[in-house]
KOLZA-340856 format. One record per residue (C-alpha): x, y, z; residue in one letter; residue number from 1. Coordinates in steps of 0.05 Angstrom, whole numbers. Layout:
// residues N
NUMAR     xx     yy     zz res   n
NUMAR      X      Y      Z   A NUM
...
//
This chain:
// residues 326
NUMAR     xx     yy     zz res   n
NUMAR      0      0      0   M   1
NUMAR     23     70    -17   H   2
NUMAR      0    125     32   V   3
NUMAR      8    199     15   M   4
NUMAR      0    255     66   I   5
NUMAR    -10    323     33   I   6
NUMAR      7    373     87   G   7
NUMAR     56    325    117   G   8
NUMAR    100    379    147   A   9
NUMAR     44    405    190   G  10
NUMAR     32    387    262   M  11
NUMAR    -24    336    251   V  12
NUMAR      8    311    186   G  13
NUMAR     74    299    221   G  14
NUMAR     42    262    278   K  15
NUMAR      1    220    230   L  16
NUMAR     64    203    191   A  17
NUMAR    100    183    255   A  18
NUMAR     42    139    275   R  19
NUMAR     37    103    208   L  20
NUMAR    113     94    202   A  21
NUMAR    115     63    272   A  22
NUMAR     55     19    259   K  23
NUMAR     72     -1    188   G  24
NUMAR      1    -19    169   T  25
NUMAR    -64     15    151   L  26
NUMAR   -132    -18    141   A  27
NUMAR    -99    -86    153   G  28
NUMAR    -49    -77     97   K  29
NUMAR     26    -66    100   D  30
NUMAR     48      5     82   I  31
NUMAR    102     -5     30   E  32
NUMAR    110     69     13   R  33
NUMAR     97    132     55   L  34
NUMAR    101    199     19   T  35
NUMAR     98    266     55   L  36
NUMAR     81    326     11   V  37
NUMAR     84    399     31   D  38
NUMAR    109    467      8   V  39
NUMAR    168    457     55   I  40
NUMAR    207    393     65   E  41
NUMAR    174    350    118   A  42
NUMAR    213    317    174   N  43
NUMAR    216    243    159   L  44
NUMAR    194    196    215   P  45
NUMAR    233    135    235   A  46
NUMAR    204     66    222   G  47
NUMAR    185     20    165   K  48
NUMAR    171     36    111   P  49
NUMAR    222     91    103   A  50
NUMAR    185    155     86   A  51
NUMAR    201    203     29   E  52
NUMAR    189    278     26   A  53
NUMAR    166    316    -35   I  54
NUMAR    165    392    -37   V  55
NUMAR    105    414    -78   S  56
NUMAR     53    469    -80   D  57
NUMAR     -9    432   -102   M  58
NUMAR    -44    498   -121   S  59
NUMAR      4    507   -178   M  60
NUMAR    -15    479   -247   P  61
NUMAR     12    409   -260   G  62
NUMAR     33    394   -188   E  63
NUMAR    -29    354   -169   A  64
NUMAR    -22    312   -232   E  65
NUMAR     51    298   -215   R  66
NUMAR     32    273   -146   L  67
NUMAR    -28    232   -168   V  68
NUMAR     15    199   -222   A  69
NUMAR     49    163   -164   L  70
NUMAR    -19    128   -153   R  71
NUMAR    -23    127    -77   P  72
NUMAR    -76     80    -50   D  73
NUMAR    -95    128      7   V  74
NUMAR    -89    204      4   I  75
NUMAR    -95    246     66   F  76
NUMAR   -109    318     44   H  77
NUMAR    -89    361    103   L  78
NUMAR    -57    421     68   A  79
NUMAR    -91    488     81   A  80
NUMAR    -81    561     98   I  81
NUMAR   -108    571    168   V  82
NUMAR   -169    614    185   S  83
NUMAR   -136    679    205   G  84
NUMAR    -89    679    145   E  85
NUMAR   -146    660     97   A  86
NUMAR   -186    720    123   E  87
NUMAR   -127    768    117   A  88
NUMAR   -104    744     48   D  89
NUMAR   -165    730      5   F  90
NUMAR   -127    709    -58   D  91
NUMAR    -79    662    -21   K  92
NUMAR   -136    629     18   G  93
NUMAR   -175    612    -44   Y  94
NUMAR   -114    590    -83   R  95
NUMAR    -90    542    -29   I  96
NUMAR   -155    519      4   N  97
NUMAR   -200    516    -57   L  98
NUMAR   -158    513   -121   D  99
NUMAR   -109    463    -91   G 100
NUMAR   -166    417    -69   T 101
NUMAR   -201    420   -136   R 102
NUMAR   -136    408   -174   F 103
NUMAR   -124    345   -131   L 104
NUMAR   -194    317   -141   F 105
NUMAR   -193    330   -216   E 106
NUMAR   -123    299   -223   A 107
NUMAR   -150    236   -190   I 108
NUMAR   -210    235   -237   R 109
NUMAR   -166    243   -299   Q 110
NUMAR   -119    188   -275   E 111
NUMAR   -178    142   -265   G 112
NUMAR   -205    157   -334   L 113
NUMAR   -138    137   -365   R 114
NUMAR   -130     73   -325   D 115
NUMAR   -175     50   -270   R 116
NUMAR   -154     85   -206   Y 117
NUMAR   -198     90   -145   F 118
NUMAR   -162    114    -82   P 119
NUMAR   -188    129    -12   R 120
NUMAR   -186    205     -1   V 121
NUMAR   -190    232     70   V 122
NUMAR   -203    307     69   F 123
NUMAR   -192    349    132   S 124
NUMAR   -250    398    136   S 125
NUMAR   -269    443    194   S 126
NUMAR   -327    462    239   I 127
NUMAR   -318    532    209   A 128
NUMAR   -364    509    153   V 129
NUMAR   -421    526    200   F 130
NUMAR   -443    597    214   G 131
NUMAR   -489    632    264   A 132
NUMAR   -544    632    285   P 133
NUMAR   -533    564    316   F 134
NUMAR   -580    514    349   P 135
NUMAR   -562    488    418   E 136
NUMAR   -523    431    386   S 137
NUMAR   -503    425    313   I 138
NUMAR   -516    359    278   G 139
NUMAR   -492    338    210   D 140
NUMAR   -559    357    180   E 141
NUMAR   -550    431    198   F 142
NUMAR   -538    472    136   F 143
NUMAR   -470    503    122   T 144
NUMAR   -470    580    122   T 145
NUMAR   -397    597    139   P 146
NUMAR   -381    667    164   A 147
NUMAR   -308    666    142   T 148
NUMAR   -269    656     78   S 149
NUMAR   -235    596    108   Y 150
NUMAR   -302    564    125   G 151
NUMAR   -328    579     56   T 152
NUMAR   -268    546     23   Q 153
NUMAR   -275    484     66   K 154
NUMAR   -350    480     52   A 155
NUMAR   -337    482    -23   I 156
NUMAR   -285    428    -14   G 157
NUMAR   -337    385     22   E 158
NUMAR   -386    392    -35   L 159
NUMAR   -333    374    -86   L 160
NUMAR   -313    313    -46   L 161
NUMAR   -385    288    -41   S 162
NUMAR   -398    297   -115   D 163
NUMAR   -333    265   -138   Y 164
NUMAR   -347    207    -92   S 165
NUMAR   -419    201   -115   R 166
NUMAR   -395    198   -187   R 167
NUMAR   -346    143   -170   G 168
NUMAR   -281    180   -183   F 169
NUMAR   -254    163   -113   F 170
NUMAR   -277    138    -45   D 171
NUMAR   -277    201     -4   G 172
NUMAR   -293    222     67   I 173
NUMAR   -289    292     96   G 174
NUMAR   -279    299    171   I 175
NUMAR   -294    365    205   R 176
NUMAR   -240    371    257   L 177
NUMAR   -254    407    322   P 178
NUMAR   -203    460    342   T 179
NUMAR   -140    420    357   I 180
NUMAR   -114    434    426   C 181
NUMAR    -61    436    452   I 182
NUMAR    -21    447    388   R 183
NUMAR     54    440    400   P 184
NUMAR    104    490    374   G 185
NUMAR     93    564    367   K 186
NUMAR     28    604    355   P 187
NUMAR      7    606    282   N 188
NUMAR    -39    653    243   K 189
NUMAR   -102    614    259   A 190
NUMAR   -154    656    295   A 191
NUMAR   -161    597    343   S 192
NUMAR    -87    596    360   S 193
NUMAR    -98    627    429   F 194
NUMAR   -139    566    451   F 195
NUMAR    -73    527    452   S 196
NUMAR    -25    583    471   S 197
NUMAR    -60    600    536   I 198
NUMAR    -45    529    559   L 199
NUMAR     19    512    521   R 200
NUMAR     60    572    542   E 201
NUMAR     41    571    616   P 202
NUMAR     56    496    619   L 203
NUMAR    127    515    595   A 204
NUMAR    132    572    646   G 205
NUMAR    120    627    594   Q 206
NUMAR     69    684    590   E 207
NUMAR     10    678    543   A 208
NUMAR    -41    728    516   V 209
NUMAR   -116    716    519   L 210
NUMAR   -152    759    466   P 211
NUMAR   -224    739    482   V 212
NUMAR   -269    733    543   S 213
NUMAR   -270    671    586   E 214
NUMAR   -343    655    569   D 215
NUMAR   -326    639    496   I 216
NUMAR   -347    566    485   R 217
NUMAR   -315    522    432   H 218
NUMAR   -307    450    408   W 219
NUMAR   -240    416    421   F 220
NUMAR   -200    352    410   A 221
NUMAR   -126    336    422   S 222
NUMAR    -74    323    368   P 223
NUMAR    -74    251    392   R 224
NUMAR   -149    247    377   A 225
NUMAR   -141    281    310   A 226
NUMAR    -91    229    287   V 227
NUMAR   -140    175    309   G 228
NUMAR   -196    208    269   F 229
NUMAR   -154    208    205   L 230
NUMAR   -129    137    213   E 231
NUMAR   -199    111    227   H 232
NUMAR   -227    150    167   A 233
NUMAR   -178    113    122   A 234
NUMAR   -199     45    148   E 235
NUMAR   -275     43    155   I 236
NUMAR   -327     22    104   D 237
NUMAR   -357     86     75   L 238
NUMAR   -419     56     45   K 239
NUMAR   -462     73    106   P 240
NUMAR   -448    147     92   L 241
NUMAR   -484    144     25   G 242
NUMAR   -474    209    -13   H 243
NUMAR   -467    248     53   R 244
NUMAR   -391    240     56   R 245
NUMAR   -375    296    107   N 246
NUMAR   -385    290    182   L 247
NUMAR   -367    327    245   S 248
NUMAR   -318    293    291   M 249
NUMAR   -331    280    365   P 250
NUMAR   -301    331    412   G 251
NUMAR   -306    367    478   L 252
NUMAR   -348    430    488   S 253
NUMAR   -314    477    537   A 254
NUMAR   -307    551    552   T 255
NUMAR   -241    588    556   V 256
NUMAR   -254    593    631   G 257
NUMAR   -260    517    635   E 258
NUMAR   -195    510    597   E 259
NUMAR   -161    554    648   I 260
NUMAR   -191    515    706   E 261
NUMAR   -163    450    676   A 262
NUMAR    -95    484    670   L 263
NUMAR    -98    502    744   G 264
NUMAR   -116    431    764   R 265
NUMAR    -58    402    724   V 266
NUMAR     -4    456    733   A 267
NUMAR    -27    499    791   G 268
NUMAR    -42    573    802   D 269
NUMAR     28    594    782   K 270
NUMAR     14    573    710   A 271
NUMAR    -54    607    709   V 272
NUMAR    -23    673    731   K 273
NUMAR     19    673    667   L 274
NUMAR    -43    688    625   I 275
NUMAR    -49    762    606   R 276
NUMAR   -116    790    581   R 277
NUMAR   -110    833    519   E 278
NUMAR   -176    837    479   P 279
NUMAR   -168    834    403   D 280
NUMAR   -230    857    365   E 281
NUMAR   -211    820    300   T 282
NUMAR   -204    753    336   I 283
NUMAR   -266    766    378   I 284
NUMAR   -306    779    314   R 285
NUMAR   -282    714    280   I 286
NUMAR   -288    669    341   V 287
NUMAR   -357    695    360   S 288
NUMAR   -383    666    295   G 289
NUMAR   -361    595    314   W 290
NUMAR   -404    541    345   A 291
NUMAR   -391    511    413   G 292
NUMAR   -430    446    414   R 293
NUMAR   -438    391    363   F 294
NUMAR   -480    328    358   D 295
NUMAR   -428    278    333   A 296
NUMAR   -470    215    342   R 297
NUMAR   -464    199    268   R 298
NUMAR   -387    197    274   A 299
NUMAR   -390    161    341   E 300
NUMAR   -433    106    311   Q 301
NUMAR   -377     95    260   L 302
NUMAR   -326     88    316   G 303
NUMAR   -294    157    320   F 304
NUMAR   -273    176    391   R 305
NUMAR   -246    238    427   A 306
NUMAR   -231    262    498   E 307
NUMAR   -287    272    549   T 308
NUMAR   -253    323    595   S 309
NUMAR   -205    381    586   F 310
NUMAR   -159    352    639   D 311
NUMAR   -148    294    590   Q 312
NUMAR   -128    343    535   I 313
NUMAR    -79    380    580   V 314
NUMAR    -48    316    606   R 315
NUMAR    -42    288    535   A 316
NUMAR      1    349    517   H 317
NUMAR     44    341    580   V 318
NUMAR     55    267    563   E 319
NUMAR     67    275    489   D 320
NUMAR    106    341    486   E 321
NUMAR    135    354    555   L 322
NUMAR    161    286    575   G 323
NUMAR    107    280    628   G 324
NUMAR    133    341    667   K 325
NUMAR    103    411    675   V 326
//
């Protein structure tokens, strides 16, 4: 089996690559080839099979065809410009998040028309495809009316994935990821970046900025859970989904205040005192248009699982990124 991770240099892509390289199998088959694709060279994980890195911008003409010509059996499409950057740079957001996705799907279709080719495609979507006003809990049947360019780009990608799958060009599934928390590394340009930084930096003894009020509620899962979502999406039978190929992943509904309370329970008041309040109207405007509760029973019935408390999310970061020590 040949597995390709597009966006393999990213946090989730890198963790997925490490997981697959260590495991060596997917869907009960041996992974004979693991290819990591990104606009920068991805770090290659240890394990078997040995991974290879390809530097490529899939939004450029001809690049998707070059990648698909390698005929991977499973394609994880994780590459994207994050929400804040997509809002700030309209052209770049649509070029990467929409054009790159369509180029990939069309390259797969054309490859299949030349010589039968029918891969599994796992597309990482987002809960940003939904826009206010929200019901108490959002189910998969709730219509998508995104309030950001990023959400719009992901919603279009979902429609393309469903139609290309319905037409039999590939076997696709789109998974709407919760906000991934706690993201390791440094803050990025995502409007949701502060959800991680107000925990990650204090756990490392550093100050962090909170740009919104503590009553903001959101939907979360850990990087560990996100990797599990992707792996499971590549393995399950998709026939029960019918033509509705996109679904919201399980997660944990919590307020910023509840995040901070979990930080205090795990790391103590000293860590909590490192959070500095500095309201940012741009971030407040974007985040206030996001939902805080989802009905993920459809995904749960298919075997997708996430954390059930924020303490679990904080402890997962301590275990995976800090060697078990605060």
